[in-house]
PyMOL Python script that loads the backbone (N, CA, C, O; Angstrom):
from pymol import cmd

cmd.read_pdbstr("""\
ATOM      1  N   MET A   1      58.974 167.864  96.041  1.00  0.00           N
ATOM      2  CA  MET A   1      57.876 167.624  95.134  1.00  0.00           C
ATOM      3  C   MET A   1      56.552 167.493  95.886  1.00  0.00           C
ATOM      4  O   MET A   1      55.489 167.613  95.276  1.00  0.00           O
ATOM      5  N   ALA A   2      56.594 167.249  97.199  1.00  0.00           N
ATOM      6  CA  ALA A   2      55.366 167.077  97.979  1.00  0.00           C
ATOM      7  C   ALA A   2      54.505 168.336  97.981  1.00  0.00           C
ATOM      8  O   ALA A   2      53.279 168.241  98.039  1.00  0.00           O
ATOM      9  N   HIS A   3      55.128 169.512  97.917  1.00  0.00           N
ATOM     10  CA  HIS A   3      54.350 170.748  97.946  1.00  0.00           C
ATOM     11  C   HIS A   3      53.402 170.856  96.758  1.00  0.00           C
ATOM     12  O   HIS A   3      52.343 171.473  96.877  1.00  0.00           O
ATOM     13  N   TRP A   4      53.759 170.270  95.614  1.00  0.00           N
ATOM     14  CA  TRP A   4      52.847 170.286  94.473  1.00  0.00           C
ATOM     15  C   TRP A   4      51.632 169.437  94.759  1.00  0.00           C
ATOM     16  O   TRP A   4      50.538 169.736  94.281  1.00  0.00           O
ATOM     17  N   GLY A   5      51.809 168.373  95.540  1.00  0.00           N
ATOM     18  CA  GLY A   5      50.676 167.547  95.916  1.00  0.00           C
ATOM     19  C   GLY A   5      49.671 168.334  96.746  1.00  0.00           C
ATOM     20  O   GLY A   5      48.463 168.211  96.545  1.00  0.00           O
ATOM     21  N   ILE A   6      50.170 169.144  97.679  1.00  0.00           N
ATOM     22  CA  ILE A   6      49.298 169.962  98.520  1.00  0.00           C
ATOM     23  C   ILE A   6      48.589 171.009  97.654  1.00  0.00           C
ATOM     24  O   ILE A   6      47.380 171.204  97.776  1.00  0.00           O
ATOM     25  N   ARG A   7      49.330 171.666  96.797  1.00  0.00           N
ATOM     26  CA  ARG A   7      48.735 172.685  95.931  1.00  0.00           C
ATOM     27  C   ARG A   7      47.610 172.090  95.080  1.00  0.00           C
ATOM     28  O   ARG A   7      46.516 172.647  94.995  1.00  0.00           O
ATOM     29  N   ASN A   8      47.900 170.962  94.460  1.00  0.00           N
ATOM     30  CA  ASN A   8      46.891 170.336  93.607  1.00  0.00           C
ATOM     31  C   ASN A   8      45.681 169.874  94.412  1.00  0.00           C
ATOM     32  O   ASN A   8      44.544 170.043  93.973  1.00  0.00           O
ATOM     33  N   ALA A   9      45.917 169.296  95.580  1.00  0.00           N
ATOM     34  CA  ALA A   9      44.806 168.818  96.403  1.00  0.00           C
ATOM     35  C   ALA A   9      43.904 169.974  96.830  1.00  0.00           C
ATOM     36  O   ALA A   9      42.680 169.865  96.759  1.00  0.00           O
ATOM     37  N   VAL A  10      44.501 171.075  97.270  1.00  0.00           N
ATOM     38  CA  VAL A  10      43.711 172.236  97.690  1.00  0.00           C
ATOM     39  C   VAL A  10      42.962 172.804  96.494  1.00  0.00           C
ATOM     40  O   VAL A  10      41.774 173.112  96.588  1.00  0.00           O
ATOM     41  N   HIS A  11      43.651 172.942  95.382  1.00  0.00           N
ATOM     42  CA  HIS A  11      43.026 173.500  94.181  1.00  0.00           C
ATOM     43  C   HIS A  11      41.817 172.668  93.760  1.00  0.00           C
ATOM     44  O   HIS A  11      40.755 173.213  93.460  1.00  0.00           O
ATOM     45  N   LEU A  12      41.982 171.369  93.740  1.00  0.00           N
ATOM     46  CA  LEU A  12      40.869 170.498  93.343  1.00  0.00           C
ATOM     47  C   LEU A  12      39.719 170.545  94.343  1.00  0.00           C
ATOM     48  O   LEU A  12      38.553 170.449  93.960  1.00  0.00           O
ATOM     49  N   ARG A  13      40.051 170.693  95.630  1.00  0.00           N
ATOM     50  CA  ARG A  13      39.015 170.726  96.660  1.00  0.00           C
ATOM     51  C   ARG A  13      38.181 172.002  96.607  1.00  0.00           C
ATOM     52  O   ARG A  13      36.966 171.959  96.802  1.00  0.00           O
ATOM     53  N   VAL A  14      38.821 173.127  96.345  1.00  0.00           N
ATOM     54  CA  VAL A  14      38.095 174.402  96.408  1.00  0.00           C
ATOM     55  C   VAL A  14      37.595 174.877  95.053  1.00  0.00           C
ATOM     56  O   VAL A  14      36.761 175.780  94.988  1.00  0.00           O
ATOM     57  N   ARG A  15      38.082 174.293  93.987  1.00  0.00           N
ATOM     58  CA  ARG A  15      37.686 174.723  92.636  1.00  0.00           C
ATOM     59  C   ARG A  15      36.172 174.773  92.451  1.00  0.00           C
ATOM     60  O   ARG A  15      35.683 175.752  91.887  1.00  0.00           O
ATOM     61  N   PRO A  16      35.399 173.776  92.893  1.00  0.00           N
ATOM     62  CA  PRO A  16      33.954 173.819  92.646  1.00  0.00           C
ATOM     63  C   PRO A  16      33.173 174.770  93.558  1.00  0.00           C
ATOM     64  O   PRO A  16      31.973 174.958  93.357  1.00  0.00           O
ATOM     65  N   LEU A  17      33.830 175.375  94.554  1.00  0.00           N
ATOM     66  CA  LEU A  17      33.120 176.228  95.500  1.00  0.00           C
ATOM     67  C   LEU A  17      32.723 177.558  94.874  1.00  0.00           C
ATOM     68  O   LEU A  17      33.453 178.126  94.062  1.00  0.00           O
ATOM     69  N   GLN A  18      31.563 178.033  95.267  1.00  0.00           N
ATOM     70  CA  GLN A  18      31.080 179.354  94.860  1.00  0.00           C
ATOM     71  C   GLN A  18      31.741 180.409  95.755  1.00  0.00           C
ATOM     72  O   GLN A  18      32.250 180.062  96.821  1.00  0.00           O
ATOM     73  N   PRO A  19      31.748 181.690  95.351  1.00  0.00           N
ATOM     74  CA  PRO A  19      32.386 182.729  96.161  1.00  0.00           C
ATOM     75  C   PRO A  19      31.923 182.743  97.626  1.00  0.00           C
ATOM     76  O   PRO A  19      32.746 182.892  98.528  1.00  0.00           O
ATOM     77  N   ARG A  20      30.638 182.592  97.865  1.00  0.00           N
ATOM     78  CA  ARG A  20      30.125 182.579  99.240  1.00  0.00           C
ATOM     79  C   ARG A  20      30.722 181.412 100.021  1.00  0.00           C
ATOM     80  O   ARG A  20      31.050 181.558 101.199  1.00  0.00           O
ATOM     81  N   GLN A  21      30.863 180.269  99.380  1.00  0.00           N
ATOM     82  CA  GLN A  21      31.432 179.095 100.033  1.00  0.00           C
ATOM     83  C   GLN A  21      32.921 179.283 100.304  1.00  0.00           C
ATOM     84  O   GLN A  21      33.422 178.850 101.342  1.00  0.00           O
ATOM     85  N   LEU A  22      33.623 179.921  99.387  1.00  0.00           N
ATOM     86  CA  LEU A  22      35.042 180.212  99.614  1.00  0.00           C
ATOM     87  C   LEU A  22      35.213 181.137 100.816  1.00  0.00           C
ATOM     88  O   LEU A  22      36.091 180.929 101.653  1.00  0.00           O
ATOM     89  N   SER A  23      34.376 182.147 100.889  1.00  0.00           N
ATOM     90  CA  SER A  23      34.427 183.070 102.018  1.00  0.00           C
ATOM     91  C   SER A  23      34.174 182.340 103.326  1.00  0.00           C
ATOM     92  O   SER A  23      34.875 182.567 104.313  1.00  0.00           O
ATOM     93  N   GLN A  24      33.192 181.478 103.337  1.00  0.00           N
ATOM     94  CA  GLN A  24      32.864 180.708 104.543  1.00  0.00           C
ATOM     95  C   GLN A  24      34.017 179.786 104.929  1.00  0.00           C
ATOM     96  O   GLN A  24      34.324 179.651 106.114  1.00  0.00           O
ATOM     97  N   LEU A  25      34.650 179.159 103.965  1.00  0.00           N
ATOM     98  CA  LEU A  25      35.785 178.284 104.224  1.00  0.00           C
ATOM     99  C   LEU A  25      36.921 179.054 104.887  1.00  0.00           C
ATOM    100  O   LEU A  25      37.513 178.585 105.859  1.00  0.00           O
ATOM    101  N   ILE A  26      37.222 180.235 104.357  1.00  0.00           N
ATOM    102  CA  ILE A  26      38.288 181.058 104.923  1.00  0.00           C
ATOM    103  C   ILE A  26      37.927 181.496 106.335  1.00  0.00           C
ATOM    104  O   ILE A  26      38.758 181.414 107.240  1.00  0.00           O
ATOM    105  N   GLU A  27      36.701 181.959 106.533  1.00  0.00           N
ATOM    106  CA  GLU A  27      36.272 182.389 107.872  1.00  0.00           C
ATOM    107  C   GLU A  27      36.295 181.236 108.871  1.00  0.00           C
ATOM    108  O   GLU A  27      36.749 181.408 110.002  1.00  0.00           O
ATOM    109  N   ASP A  28      35.821 180.088 108.475  1.00  0.00           N
ATOM    110  CA  ASP A  28      35.819 178.925 109.365  1.00  0.00           C
ATOM    111  C   ASP A  28      37.241 178.537 109.754  1.00  0.00           C
ATOM    112  O   ASP A  28      37.504 178.223 110.915  1.00  0.00           O
ATOM    113  N   THR A  29      38.150 178.558 108.798  1.00  0.00           N
ATOM    114  CA  THR A  29      39.542 178.215 109.081  1.00  0.00           C
ATOM    115  C   THR A  29      40.170 179.251 109.998  1.00  0.00           C
ATOM    116  O   THR A  29      40.905 178.904 110.922  1.00  0.00           O
ATOM    117  N   ARG A  30      39.886 180.509 109.748  1.00  0.00           N
ATOM    118  CA  ARG A  30      40.446 181.590 110.577  1.00  0.00           C
ATOM    119  C   ARG A  30      39.932 181.519 112.005  1.00  0.00           C
ATOM    120  O   ARG A  30      40.700 181.705 112.949  1.00  0.00           O
ATOM    121  N   ARG A  31      38.650 181.255 112.174  1.00  0.00           N
ATOM    122  CA  ARG A  31      38.050 181.182 113.515  1.00  0.00           C
ATOM    123  C   ARG A  31      38.558 179.988 114.303  1.00  0.00           C
ATOM    124  O   ARG A  31      38.746 180.079 115.516  1.00  0.00           O
ATOM    125  N   ASN A  32      38.779 178.878 113.632  1.00  0.00           N
ATOM    126  CA  ASN A  32      39.196 177.651 114.293  1.00  0.00           C
ATOM    127  C   ASN A  32      40.715 177.550 114.244  1.00  0.00           C
ATOM    128  O   ASN A  32      41.266 176.684 113.564  1.00  0.00           O
ATOM    129  N   GLN A  33      41.384 178.435 114.967  1.00  0.00           N
ATOM    130  CA  GLN A  33      42.833 178.532 114.906  1.00  0.00           C
ATOM    131  C   GLN A  33      43.548 177.307 115.456  1.00  0.00           C
ATOM    132  O   GLN A  33      44.750 177.152 115.240  1.00  0.00           O
ATOM    133  N   LEU A  34      42.844 176.443 116.154  1.00  0.00           N
ATOM    134  CA  LEU A  34      43.476 175.239 116.671  1.00  0.00           C
ATOM    135  C   LEU A  34      43.750 174.232 115.557  1.00  0.00           C
ATOM    136  O   LEU A  34      44.578 173.336 115.720  1.00  0.00           O
ATOM    137  N   GLU A  35      43.079 174.372 114.461  1.00  0.00           N
ATOM    138  CA  GLU A  35      43.237 173.457 113.328  1.00  0.00           C
ATOM    139  C   GLU A  35      44.359 173.942 112.417  1.00  0.00           C
ATOM    140  O   GLU A  35      44.103 174.382 111.296  1.00  0.00           O
ATOM    141  N   GLU A  36      45.581 173.866 112.884  1.00  0.00           N
ATOM    142  CA  GLU A  36      46.710 174.354 112.102  1.00  0.00           C
ATOM    143  C   GLU A  36      46.944 173.531 110.846  1.00  0.00           C
ATOM    144  O   GLU A  36      47.677 173.958 109.953  1.00  0.00           O
ATOM    145  N   LYS A  37      46.335 172.367 110.768  1.00  0.00           N
ATOM    146  CA  LYS A  37      46.488 171.548 109.564  1.00  0.00           C
ATOM    147  C   LYS A  37      45.889 172.256 108.344  1.00  0.00           C
ATOM    148  O   LYS A  37      46.211 171.902 107.210  1.00  0.00           O
ATOM    149  N   ASN A  38      45.025 173.247 108.562  1.00  0.00           N
ATOM    150  CA  ASN A  38      44.397 173.984 107.456  1.00  0.00           C
ATOM    151  C   ASN A  38      45.253 175.136 106.948  1.00  0.00           C
ATOM    152  O   ASN A  38      44.958 175.700 105.894  1.00  0.00           O
ATOM    153  N   LEU A  39      46.296 175.493 107.668  1.00  0.00           N
ATOM    154  CA  LEU A  39      47.112 176.642 107.274  1.00  0.00           C
ATOM    155  C   LEU A  39      47.779 176.484 105.906  1.00  0.00           C
ATOM    156  O   LEU A  39      47.816 177.456 105.152  1.00  0.00           O
ATOM    157  N   PRO A  40      48.301 175.324 105.552  1.00  0.00           N
ATOM    158  CA  PRO A  40      48.872 175.207 104.196  1.00  0.00           C
ATOM    159  C   PRO A  40      47.846 175.506 103.100  1.00  0.00           C
ATOM    160  O   PRO A  40      48.190 176.072 102.063  1.00  0.00           O
ATOM    161  N   GLY A  41      46.600 175.130 103.328  1.00  0.00           N
ATOM    162  CA  GLY A  41      45.555 175.417 102.350  1.00  0.00           C
ATOM    163  C   GLY A  41      45.346 176.903 102.169  1.00  0.00           C
ATOM    164  O   GLY A  41      45.151 177.375 101.049  1.00  0.00           O
ATOM    165  N   LEU A  42      45.386 177.650 103.271  1.00  0.00           N
ATOM    166  CA  LEU A  42      45.259 179.106 103.160  1.00  0.00           C
ATOM    167  C   LEU A  42      46.445 179.690 102.402  1.00  0.00           C
ATOM    168  O   LEU A  42      46.300 180.661 101.661  1.00  0.00           O
ATOM    169  N   GLY A  43      47.610 179.095 102.592  1.00  0.00           N
ATOM    170  CA  GLY A  43      48.784 179.537 101.855  1.00  0.00           C
ATOM    171  C   GLY A  43      48.608 179.344 100.354  1.00  0.00           C
ATOM    172  O   GLY A  43      49.007 180.194  99.558  1.00  0.00           O
ATOM    173  N   VAL A  44      48.008 178.225  99.978  1.00  0.00           N
ATOM    174  CA  VAL A  44      47.750 177.965  98.557  1.00  0.00           C
ATOM    175  C   VAL A  44      46.757 178.991  98.020  1.00  0.00           C
ATOM    176  O   VAL A  44      46.933 179.502  96.914  1.00  0.00           O
ATOM    177  N   LEU A  45      45.713 179.298  98.795  1.00  0.00           N
ATOM    178  CA  LEU A  45      44.738 180.295  98.353  1.00  0.00           C
ATOM    179  C   LEU A  45      45.383 181.670  98.216  1.00  0.00           C
ATOM    180  O   LEU A  45      45.086 182.404  97.273  1.00  0.00           O
ATOM    181  N   LEU A  46      46.265 182.024  99.155  1.00  0.00           N
ATOM    182  CA  LEU A  46      46.974 183.298  99.054  1.00  0.00           C
ATOM    183  C   LEU A  46      47.842 183.329  97.795  1.00  0.00           C
ATOM    184  O   LEU A  46      47.908 184.342  97.098  1.00  0.00           O
ATOM    185  N   GLU A  47      48.496 182.220  97.517  1.00  0.00           N
ATOM    186  CA  GLU A  47      49.327 182.147  96.314  1.00  0.00           C
ATOM    187  C   GLU A  47      48.486 182.359  95.050  1.00  0.00           C
ATOM    188  O   GLU A  47      48.907 183.064  94.133  1.00  0.00           O
ATOM    189  N   LEU A  48      47.309 181.755  95.005  1.00  0.00           N
ATOM    190  CA  LEU A  48      46.425 181.930  93.853  1.00  0.00           C
ATOM    191  C   LEU A  48      45.955 183.382  93.728  1.00  0.00           C
ATOM    192  O   LEU A  48      45.896 183.937  92.631  1.00  0.00           O
ATOM    193  N   MET A  49      45.622 183.986  94.878  1.00  0.00           N
ATOM    194  CA  MET A  49      45.215 185.393  94.846  1.00  0.00           C
ATOM    195  C   MET A  49      46.355 186.263  94.345  1.00  0.00           C
ATOM    196  O   MET A  49      46.143 187.164  93.533  1.00  0.00           O
ATOM    197  N   TRP A  50      47.547 185.999  94.820  1.00  0.00           N
ATOM    198  CA  TRP A  50      48.715 186.786  94.428  1.00  0.00           C
ATOM    199  C   TRP A  50      48.944 186.682  92.920  1.00  0.00           C
ATOM    200  O   TRP A  50      49.190 187.685  92.251  1.00  0.00           O
ATOM    201  N   GLN A  51      48.862 185.464  92.396  1.00  0.00           N
ATOM    202  CA  GLN A  51      49.090 185.243  90.970  1.00  0.00           C
ATOM    203  C   GLN A  51      48.047 185.960  90.111  1.00  0.00           C
ATOM    204  O   GLN A  51      48.356 186.414  89.009  1.00  0.00           O
ATOM    205  N   GLY A  52      46.826 186.061  90.608  1.00  0.00           N
ATOM    206  CA  GLY A  52      45.760 186.678  89.836  1.00  0.00           C
ATOM    207  C   GLY A  52      45.556 188.152  90.112  1.00  0.00           C
ATOM    208  O   GLY A  52      44.572 188.737  89.659  1.00  0.00           O
ATOM    209  N   SER A  53      46.469 188.759  90.847  1.00  0.00           N
ATOM    210  CA  SER A  53      46.315 190.159  91.244  1.00  0.00           C
ATOM    211  C   SER A  53      47.200 191.080  90.420  1.00  0.00           C
ATOM    212  O   SER A  53      48.253 190.692  89.914  1.00  0.00           O
ATOM    213  N   THR A  54      46.731 192.314  90.305  1.00  0.00           N
ATOM    214  CA  THR A  54      47.539 193.351  89.663  1.00  0.00           C
ATOM    215  C   THR A  54      48.598 193.829  90.649  1.00  0.00           C
ATOM    216  O   THR A  54      48.550 193.499  91.834  1.00  0.00           O
ATOM    217  N   GLU A  55      49.545 194.601  90.155  1.00  0.00           N
ATOM    218  CA  GLU A  55      50.576 195.149  91.036  1.00  0.00           C
ATOM    219  C   GLU A  55      49.953 196.029  92.119  1.00  0.00           C
ATOM    220  O   GLU A  55      50.397 196.007  93.267  1.00  0.00           O
ATOM    221  N   SER A  56      48.942 196.791  91.764  1.00  0.00           N
ATOM    222  CA  SER A  56      48.264 197.651  92.730  1.00  0.00           C
ATOM    223  C   SER A  56      47.582 196.819  93.821  1.00  0.00           C
ATOM    224  O   SER A  56      47.664 197.148  95.005  1.00  0.00           O
ATOM    225  N   GLU A  57      46.917 195.752  93.415  1.00  0.00           N
ATOM    226  CA  GLU A  57      46.261 194.870  94.391  1.00  0.00           C
ATOM    227  C   GLU A  57      47.290 194.196  95.299  1.00  0.00           C
ATOM    228  O   GLU A  57      47.067 194.042  96.499  1.00  0.00           O
ATOM    229  N   ARG A  58      48.407 193.801  94.718  1.00  0.00           N
ATOM    230  CA  ARG A  58      49.473 193.186  95.523  1.00  0.00           C
ATOM    231  C   ARG A  58      50.019 194.173  96.539  1.00  0.00           C
ATOM    232  O   ARG A  58      50.250 193.820  97.695  1.00  0.00           O
ATOM    233  N   ASN A  59      50.225 195.413  96.104  1.00  0.00           N
ATOM    234  CA  ASN A  59      50.708 196.442  97.031  1.00  0.00           C
ATOM    235  C   ASN A  59      49.732 196.638  98.175  1.00  0.00           C
ATOM    236  O   ASN A  59      50.142 196.794  99.325  1.00  0.00           O
ATOM    237  N   HIS A  60      48.434 196.630  97.866  1.00  0.00           N
ATOM    238  CA  HIS A  60      47.417 196.775  98.905  1.00  0.00           C
ATOM    239  C   HIS A  60      47.478 195.601  99.882  1.00  0.00           C
ATOM    240  O   HIS A  60      47.428 195.806 101.095  1.00  0.00           O
ATOM    241  N   MET A  61      47.583 194.379  99.370  1.00  0.00           N
ATOM    242  CA  MET A  61      47.662 193.203 100.246  1.00  0.00           C
ATOM    243  C   MET A  61      48.878 193.284 101.169  1.00  0.00           C
ATOM    244  O   MET A  61      48.795 192.955 102.353  1.00  0.00           O
ATOM    245  N   VAL A  62      49.999 193.721 100.617  1.00  0.00           N
ATOM    246  CA  VAL A  62      51.213 193.833 101.415  1.00  0.00           C
ATOM    247  C   VAL A  62      51.044 194.897 102.493  1.00  0.00           C
ATOM    248  O   VAL A  62      51.486 194.697 103.625  1.00  0.00           O
ATOM    249  N   GLN A  63      50.414 196.021 102.166  1.00  0.00           N
ATOM    250  CA  GLN A  63      50.189 197.076 103.156  1.00  0.00           C
ATOM    251  C   GLN A  63      49.288 196.590 104.286  1.00  0.00           C
ATOM    252  O   GLN A  63      49.571 196.851 105.455  1.00  0.00           O
ATOM    253  N   VAL A  64      48.210 195.890 103.954  1.00  0.00           N
ATOM    254  CA  VAL A  64      47.305 195.351 104.974  1.00  0.00           C
ATOM    255  C   VAL A  64      48.058 194.347 105.846  1.00  0.00           C
ATOM    256  O   VAL A  64      47.947 194.384 107.071  1.00  0.00           O
ATOM    257  N   LEU A  65      48.811 193.464 105.227  1.00  0.00           N
ATOM    258  CA  LEU A  65      49.582 192.476 105.978  1.00  0.00           C
ATOM    259  C   LEU A  65      50.577 193.164 106.903  1.00  0.00           C
ATOM    260  O   LEU A  65      50.717 192.783 108.065  1.00  0.00           O
ATOM    261  N   HIS A  66      51.263 194.171 106.390  1.00  0.00           N
ATOM    262  CA  HIS A  66      52.236 194.902 107.208  1.00  0.00           C
ATOM    263  C   HIS A  66      51.563 195.559 108.407  1.00  0.00           C
ATOM    264  O   HIS A  66      52.093 195.509 109.517  1.00  0.00           O
ATOM    265  N   GLN A  67      50.408 196.170 108.197  1.00  0.00           N
ATOM    266  CA  GLN A  67      49.675 196.803 109.302  1.00  0.00           C
ATOM    267  C   GLN A  67      49.289 195.775 110.358  1.00  0.00           C
ATOM    268  O   GLN A  67      49.430 196.028 111.555  1.00  0.00           O
ATOM    269  N   GLU A  68      48.809 194.629 109.926  1.00  0.00           N
ATOM    270  CA  GLU A  68      48.396 193.592 110.870  1.00  0.00           C
ATOM    271  C   GLU A  68      49.586 193.025 111.638  1.00  0.00           C
ATOM    272  O   GLU A  68      49.460 192.667 112.809  1.00  0.00           O
ATOM    273  N   LEU A  69      50.728 192.943 110.985  1.00  0.00           N
ATOM    274  CA  LEU A  69      51.921 192.417 111.652  1.00  0.00           C
ATOM    275  C   LEU A  69      52.467 193.379 112.703  1.00  0.00           C
ATOM    276  O   LEU A  69      53.222 192.962 113.581  1.00  0.00           O
ATOM    277  N   GLN A  70      52.102 194.657 112.630  1.00  0.00           N
ATOM    278  CA  GLN A  70      52.560 195.636 113.612  1.00  0.00           C
ATOM    279  C   GLN A  70      51.797 195.522 114.925  1.00  0.00           C
ATOM    280  O   GLN A  70      52.248 196.036 115.949  1.00  0.00           O
ATOM    281  N   LYS A  71      50.658 194.860 114.906  1.00  0.00           N
ATOM    282  CA  LYS A  71      49.843 194.685 116.108  1.00  0.00           C
ATOM    283  C   LYS A  71      50.405 193.552 116.946  1.00  0.00           C
ATOM    284  O   LYS A  71      51.068 192.646 116.441  1.00  0.00           O
ATOM    285  N   GLU A  72      50.125 193.626 118.225  1.00  0.00           N
ATOM    286  CA  GLU A  72      50.481 192.517 119.106  1.00  0.00           C
ATOM    287  C   GLU A  72      49.653 191.311 118.687  1.00  0.00           C
ATOM    288  O   GLU A  72      48.514 191.486 118.252  1.00  0.00           O
ATOM    289  N   PRO A  73      50.177 190.094 118.801  1.00  0.00           N
ATOM    290  CA  PRO A  73      49.426 188.909 118.354  1.00  0.00           C
ATOM    291  C   PRO A  73      48.011 188.814 118.922  1.00  0.00           C
ATOM    292  O   PRO A  73      47.084 188.497 118.176  1.00  0.00           O
ATOM    293  N   ALA A  74      47.813 189.074 120.201  1.00  0.00           N
ATOM    294  CA  ALA A  74      46.471 188.997 120.786  1.00  0.00           C
ATOM    295  C   ALA A  74      45.567 190.076 120.201  1.00  0.00           C
ATOM    296  O   ALA A  74      44.388 189.828 119.952  1.00  0.00           O
ATOM    297  N   GLN A  75      46.105 191.256 119.982  1.00  0.00           N
ATOM    298  CA  GLN A  75      45.334 192.367 119.400  1.00  0.00           C
ATOM    299  C   GLN A  75      44.908 192.037 117.976  1.00  0.00           C
ATOM    300  O   GLN A  75      43.772 192.312 117.592  1.00  0.00           O
ATOM    301  N   ALA A  76      45.795 191.457 117.198  1.00  0.00           N
ATOM    302  CA  ALA A  76      45.470 191.099 115.819  1.00  0.00           C
ATOM    303  C   ALA A  76      44.414 190.022 115.790  1.00  0.00           C
ATOM    304  O   ALA A  76      43.523 190.064 114.941  1.00  0.00           O
ATOM    305  N   THR A  77      44.483 189.060 116.688  1.00  0.00           N
ATOM    306  CA  THR A  77      43.491 187.994 116.759  1.00  0.00           C
ATOM    307  C   THR A  77      42.133 188.551 117.127  1.00  0.00           C
ATOM    308  O   THR A  77      41.125 188.160 116.538  1.00  0.00           O
ATOM    309  N   GLN A  78      42.085 189.466 118.102  1.00  0.00           N
ATOM    310  CA  GLN A  78      40.822 190.065 118.509  1.00  0.00           C
ATOM    311  C   GLN A  78      40.223 190.880 117.379  1.00  0.00           C
ATOM    312  O   GLN A  78      39.007 190.853 117.189  1.00  0.00           O
ATOM    313  N   ALA A  79      41.025 191.593 116.633  1.00  0.00           N
ATOM    314  CA  ALA A  79      40.526 192.423 115.545  1.00  0.00           C
ATOM    315  C   ALA A  79      39.896 191.577 114.459  1.00  0.00           C
ATOM    316  O   ALA A  79      38.917 191.996 113.840  1.00  0.00           O
ATOM    317  N   THR A  80      40.433 190.405 114.217  1.00  0.00           N
ATOM    318  CA  THR A  80      39.876 189.553 113.162  1.00  0.00           C
ATOM    319  C   THR A  80      38.640 188.818 113.624  1.00  0.00           C
ATOM    320  O   THR A  80      37.899 188.287 112.796  1.00  0.00           O
ATOM    321  N   HIS A  81      38.396 188.770 114.920  1.00  0.00           N
ATOM    322  CA  HIS A  81      37.199 188.071 115.436  1.00  0.00           C
ATOM    323  C   HIS A  81      36.020 188.997 115.624  1.00  0.00           C
ATOM    324  O   HIS A  81      34.959 188.554 116.065  1.00  0.00           O
ATOM    325  N   GLN A  82      36.173 190.275 115.303  1.00  0.00           N
ATOM    326  CA  GLN A  82      35.064 191.221 115.480  1.00  0.00           C
ATOM    327  C   GLN A  82      34.205 191.286 114.262  1.00  0.00           C
ATOM    328  O   GLN A  82      33.225 192.031 114.237  1.00  0.00           O
TER     329      GLN A  82
END
""", "prot")
cmd.dss("prot")
cmd.show_as("cartoon", "prot")
cmd.util.cbc("prot")
cmd.orient("prot")
């Protein structure tokens, strides 16, 4: 039942943010990879995106994810920092 607590907390925290602020939050979390405590929040955001996406959008997300997973970890990290 604890996972619902995380979902609700993240949802309530990001709900008032504007699109630009959401983008900044994601970028800040991605850049600061040492802060692994933020990873569950990104998971909640991904879940929300997935729920609100069409099948075509989901297929696109899966293809992008698959492509990124084929890269070596250091290569994928460098690509996201450019």
